[in-house]
C-alpha positions in Angstrom: -9.1 -2.9 18.4 -10.0 -1.3 14.9 -11.1 -3.7 12.3 -10.7 -2.5 8.7 -11.8 -4.5 5.6 -10.8 -4.0 2.0 -11.1 -5.8 -1.4 -9.9 -5.1 -4.9 -12.0 -3.8 -7.6 -13.8 -6.9 -8.6 -13.8 -8.9 -5.1 -11.7 -11.3 -6.0 -9.5 -10.6 -3.2 -11.0 -9.5 0.2 -9.2 -9.0 3.4 -9.3 -7.6 6.8 -7.1 -6.3 9.4 -7.5 -6.5 13.1 -4.9 -4.3 14.5 -3.8 -0.7 14.8 -2.1 0.5 11.6 1.2 2.4 11.3 0.9 6.0 10.4 0.6 5.9 6.5 3.1 7.3 4.0 2.9 8.4 0.6 5.9 6.8 -2.0 6.7 8.6 -5.0 9.5 6.2 -6.3 9.4 5.3 -9.8 8.5 1.5 -9.5 5.3 2.8 -6.9 4.2 5.4 -9.7 4.6 2.9 -12.5 2.4 0.3 -10.8 -0.1 2.5 -9.3 -0.2 5.3 -11.9 0.5 7.9 -9.4 2.2 7.9 -5.9 1.5 5.0 -3.4 -0.3 5.6 -0.1 0.1 2.8 2.3 -0.1 2.1 5.9 2.1 -1.0 7.4 1.0 -3.7 9.8 2.0 -6.8 11.0 1.5 -9.7 8.6 -0.1 -11.7 11.3 -2.9 -9.1 11.4 -4.1 -9.6 7.8 -6.6 -12.0 7.1 -7.3 -12.8 3.9 -11.2 -13.6 3.5 -11.0 -14.2 -0.6 -7.7 -14.6 -2.2 -8.6 -16.3 -5.3 -7.0 -13.2 -7.4 -4.3 -12.6 -5.5 -1.0 -12.5 -7.3 2.8 -11.3 -6.2 5.0 -9.8 -8.4 8.7 -9.7 -7.5 9.7 -6.0 -7.9 13.1 -6.0 -6.7 15.7 -8.3 -4.9 14.2 -7.4 -1.5 10.4 -7.0 -2.0 7.1 -8.2 -3.5 4.2 -6.5 -4.8 0.5 -7.8 -4.1 -2.2 -7.2 -6.8 -5.5 -8.7 -8.2 -4.7 -10.7 -11.4 -8.3 -10.2 -12.3 -9.0 -6.4 -12.3 -5.4 -5.4 -11.7 -6.2 -3.6 -8.4 -2.8 -2.6 -6.5 -3.3 -4.2 -2.9 0.0 -4.9 -1.0 4.0 -4.5 -0.9 6.1 -6.5 1.4 9.8 -6.5 2.1 10.9 -10.2 1.9 12.5 -10.4 5.7 10.3 -7.9 7.7 7.2 -9.0 9.8 5.2 -6.1 8.2 3.1 -5.9 5.2 2.0 -2.3 3.8 -1.9 -2.0 2.5 -2.7 0.5 -0.1 -5.1 3.0 1.6 -7.3 3.0 -1.5 -8.3 -0.4 -1.0 -10.2 -0.3 2.1 -14.1 -0.6 1.6 -14.8 2.5 4.2 -13.0 5.1 6.0 -9.8 4.7 7.3 -9.5 7.3 10.1 -5.9 7.6 9.0 -4.1 10.5 7.7 -0.6 10.6 5.9 2.1 11.2 8.0 5.0 11.8 5.4 6.4 11.5 1.7 9.3 9.0 0.6 11.6 9.1 -2.1 10.5 12.7 -3.2 13.6 12.7 -5.1 11.9 10.4 -8.1 8.4 12.0 -7.8 6.7 12.8 -11.0 7.2 16.3 -12.6 3.4 16.8 -13.1 2.5 17.4 -9.6 3.6 19.3 -6.6 3.6 18.1 -2.7 2.2 20.9 -0.6 0.4 19.5 2.3 3.2 20.6 4.7 4.2 16.9 5.5 8.0 15.8 5.9 9.4 14.9 2.5 12.4 12.4 2.7 14.3 12.3 -0.6 14.8 8.6 -0.3 13.3 6.0 2.0 
């Protein structure tokens, strides 16, 4: 089993994942772009496989009627996305401390992507999720 460790920029949130993660996706929806400043690259894992080692900065924002976004209230790092009734949590790939060994598998919500960049990696592109 692969173990991956990650954190926010200031270290107020530190987590570990002890499970295989799903193939990562890039989400280009307006909400993800506004929160992260660009598109959102994340991989899903069972919530039970995520251990919070330090969570003193973890804050949750209700971004919609069905989901919340986790971030560090101290440094502002975007960390997680979770749908209310799902057993999964999406972890942003840029939060891992070392190499992930993961590769993007597809792009979601390309109908809302920013006009300042192109998606030219040859991966599948879904207009929505």
